[in-house]
N, C-alpha and C positions, 0 to 999 in steps of 0.2 A: 504494500500500500504506500509506504513512504517513497519507494523508488518511483512509483507511478506519479506521485505528486511532484517529485523533483524533475522527472522527465517532462511533465506538462509545464512546469515553471520555466525550464530551459526553452521549450518551444515558444512560450509566450514572449520570453526575452528576445529570442531570435526574430519572431514575427514583428515585434515592435520596431526593431532597428531596420528590418527589411522594408516595412511599410514606410517608415520615416525616410529611408533612402530613396524609395520609389517616388515619393512626392517632392523631394528636394532635387532629384536628378533632372538635368535639362535634356539629355540625350534620350530620344524616344525608344531606341533599341534597348538601352539599359533599364528603362522603365518596364518594358515588356519582359525582359529577363527576370526582373524582380517579381513581376506578377506570376510568372511561371514557377518561381520558387515558392511563392506564397501558397499556391493551390495545394500541394502535398502537405505543407505544414499545417494548414487549416484542417485538412482531413485528419491528420495525426492528432491535432488538438481535440477534435470531436470524437477521437478514438475509432475512426473509420479506417480500416486497412485496405 
């Protein structure tokens, strides 16, 4: 149980910085890359494999 909470906290931490980077980035291709990284992380956050 504790490992799952730590795992989810790491995912939230990563998601925060990736989303922040996506909105501050000016290059559209890097924004798209960030969006593609966000999708599997959100699925992991929702515990969907």
